[in-house]
C-alpha positions as CSV (number, residue, x, y, z in Angstrom):
1,X,0.3,-0.5,-0.4
2,X,1.4,3.6,-1.1
3,X,1.1,5.9,1.8
4,X,2.3,9.4,1.1
5,X,5.4,10.8,2.9
6,X,4.8,13.2,6.4
7,X,4.4,16.9,5.8
8,X,7.3,18.6,6.4
9,X,7.8,22.2,7.4
10,X,9.5,24.3,5.5
11,X,11.8,27.0,7.5
12,X,10.2,30.7,7.0
13,X,11.7,32.8,4.1
14,X,13.6,35.8,4.3
15,X,12.0,39.0,3.9
16,X,13.2,40.3,0.4
17,X,13.2,43.9,-0.1
18,X,13.2,45.3,-3.3
19,X,16.9,47.0,-4.8
20,X,16.5,50.2,-5.2
21,X,19.5,51.9,-7.8
22,X,20.9,55.5,-8.5
23,X,20.0,58.3,-6.5
24,X,17.4,56.2,-4.2
25,X,20.6,54.4,-2.5
26,X,22.6,57.8,-2.0
27,X,22.6,59.7,1.6
28,X,19.5,61.8,1.9
29,X,20.9,64.0,4.9
30,X,22.1,67.4,5.2
31,X,25.4,68.3,6.6
32,X,24.3,72.2,7.1
33,X,20.6,71.6,8.3
34,X,19.6,73.9,5.0
35,X,15.8,72.4,4.9
36,X,14.9,73.7,2.2
37,X,17.5,72.9,0.3
38,X,17.4,69.6,1.2
39,X,14.1,69.4,0.3
40,X,15.5,70.6,-3.1
41,X,18.1,69.0,-3.7
42,X,17.6,65.6,-2.3
43,X,14.2,64.4,-1.2
44,X,12.0,65.5,-4.3
45,X,14.6,64.2,-6.7
46,X,14.3,61.4,-4.7
47,X,10.5,61.2,-4.6
48,X,10.5,61.1,-8.5
49,X,12.9,58.1,-8.4
50,X,10.7,56.1,-6.5
51,X,8.2,56.8,-8.4
52,X,10.4,56.1,-11.9
53,X,11.4,52.7,-9.8
54,X,7.2,52.0,-9.3
55,X,6.6,52.9,-13.0
56,X,4.4,55.8,-11.7
57,X,3.1,58.5,-14.1
58,X,4.8,61.6,-12.8
59,X,1.3,63.3,-13.8
60,X,-1.4,61.4,-12.3
61,X,-3.9,62.5,-10.0
62,X,-3.4,59.9,-7.1
63,X,0.6,59.3,-7.7
64,X,1.2,60.1,-3.9
65,X,-1.8,57.3,-3.5
66,X,0.3,55.0,-5.8
67,X,3.3,55.3,-4.3
68,X,2.1,54.7,-0.7
69,X,0.7,51.6,-1.6
70,X,3.7,50.3,-3.6
71,X,6.1,50.9,-0.8
72,X,3.5,49.6,2.0
73,X,3.9,46.0,-0.3
74,X,7.3,46.4,-0.6
75,X,7.7,47.0,2.9
76,X,5.1,45.9,5.2
77,X,4.4,42.0,5.3
78,X,0.4,42.1,5.4
79,X,0.4,44.2,2.3
80,X,1.6,41.7,0.1
81,X,-0.8,39.6,-1.5
82,X,-1.3,36.1,-0.4
83,X,0.5,33.3,-2.0
84,X,-2.0,30.8,-3.8
85,X,-2.0,27.9,-1.7
86,X,-2.2,23.6,-2.6
87,X,-0.4,21.9,-5.3
88,X,1.1,23.7,-8.2
89,X,-0.5,23.2,-11.3
90,X,1.5,21.2,-14.2
91,X,2.3,22.8,-17.2
92,X,1.4,20.2,-19.4
93,X,-0.7,20.3,-22.6
94,X,-4.3,19.1,-22.7
95,X,-3.6,16.6,-26.0
96,X,-0.7,15.4,-24.2
97,X,-2.7,14.6,-21.1
98,X,-5.9,13.2,-23.5
99,X,-3.4,10.5,-25.3
100,X,-1.4,9.8,-22.6
101,X,-4.8,8.6,-20.5
102,X,-6.4,7.3,-24.0
103,X,-3.1,5.2,-24.7
104,X,-2.8,3.9,-20.9
105,X,-6.6,2.7,-20.9
106,X,-6.6,1.0,-24.2
107,X,-4.2,-0.9,-23.3
108,X,-6.0,-1.5,-19.8
109,X,-9.2,-3.1,-21.7
110,X,-6.3,-5.2,-23.5
111,X,-6.1,-6.7,-20.2
112,X,-3.0,-5.5,-19.2
113,X,-2.0,-3.9,-15.3
114,X,-1.7,-0.5,-14.9
115,X,2.1,-0.8,-14.3
116,X,2.3,-3.0,-17.5
117,X,0.2,-0.5,-19.2
118,X,2.6,2.6,-18.2
119,X,5.5,0.5,-19.5
120,X,4.3,-0.1,-22.5
121,X,3.3,3.3,-23.4
122,X,7.1,4.9,-22.0
123,X,8.5,2.9,-24.6
124,X,6.1,3.3,-27.2
125,X,5.0,7.1,-27.3
126,X,7.0,8.7,-24.4
127,X,10.4,8.0,-24.2
128,X,11.0,11.4,-22.6
129,X,8.9,10.9,-19.6
130,X,10.0,8.5,-16.8
131,X,7.9,5.7,-15.2
132,X,6.9,7.6,-12.0
133,X,5.8,10.8,-13.3
134,X,3.5,8.7,-15.8
135,X,2.0,6.5,-13.3
136,X,1.0,9.8,-11.0
137,X,-0.3,12.0,-14.2
138,X,-2.5,8.7,-15.1
139,X,-3.4,8.7,-11.5
140,X,-4.4,12.8,-11.2
141,X,-6.3,11.8,-14.8
142,X,-8.2,9.3,-13.7
143,X,-9.3,10.7,-10.3
144,X,-12.2,13.2,-11.1
145,X,-11.6,15.7,-8.4
146,X,-8.7,16.9,-9.5
147,X,-8.3,19.9,-11.5
148,X,-6.2,18.2,-14.5
149,X,-9.1,15.4,-14.6
150,X,-12.0,18.0,-14.6
151,X,-9.6,19.7,-17.7
152,X,-9.5,16.1,-19.4
153,X,-13.2,15.9,-19.5
154,X,-13.7,19.2,-20.8
155,X,-11.4,19.1,-23.3
156,X,-13.3,15.8,-24.4
157,X,-16.2,17.6,-24.5
158,X,-14.9,20.2,-26.1
159,X,-13.3,17.7,-28.8
160,X,-16.2,16.1,-28.7
161,X,-18.5,19.0,-29.7
162,X,-15.7,20.0,-32.6
163,X,-16.4,16.3,-34.2
164,X,-20.2,16.9,-34.2
165,X,-19.9,20.0,-35.5
166,X,-17.5,19.0,-38.4
167,X,-19.8,16.2,-39.1
168,X,-22.8,18.9,-39.4
169,X,-20.7,20.7,-41.5
170,X,-19.5,18.1,-43.5
171,X,-23.4,16.7,-43.8
172,X,-24.5,20.3,-45.3
173,X,-22.1,20.2,-47.9
174,X,-22.8,16.9,-49.2
175,X,-26.0,17.9,-49.2
176,X,-25.3,20.9,-51.5
177,X,-23.1,19.3,-53.9
178,X,-25.6,16.2,-54.8
């Protein structure tokens, strides 16, 4: 019996800070205490550079709001968008899934076991994909609750509709010709 490995807790990742360049990284203190000169020579160019860094239009009416939101999303943890939870979706095409599933099912109908069918499919069609990967993919496609299986059923439904439309179009052309 196959049992999944126990879940491991991953360590918390160190929060990444944005990499500012150019004038933003320069010192922002004024040695002689002239506040007006500091504002004109250091503060305003730094704020403009921040807007450029976040690609905010200098003429926008809400530029300060946009800058505040961008800075908060970079530096305040609760402002960051939540990460998508759960298992990542695989970047496999629907045609590949369909051909894989149909090839294994055809061998199963001939009386082969799942392992034998997968080995045969691996050798015949998908030499670049390993046995374990094909097996996992097959069971994901077979289980009706997984997103992969739902995508496969939707693809099969779409393919069936395309075939019916093509048959209707062929029948219409045949009637017009005769």
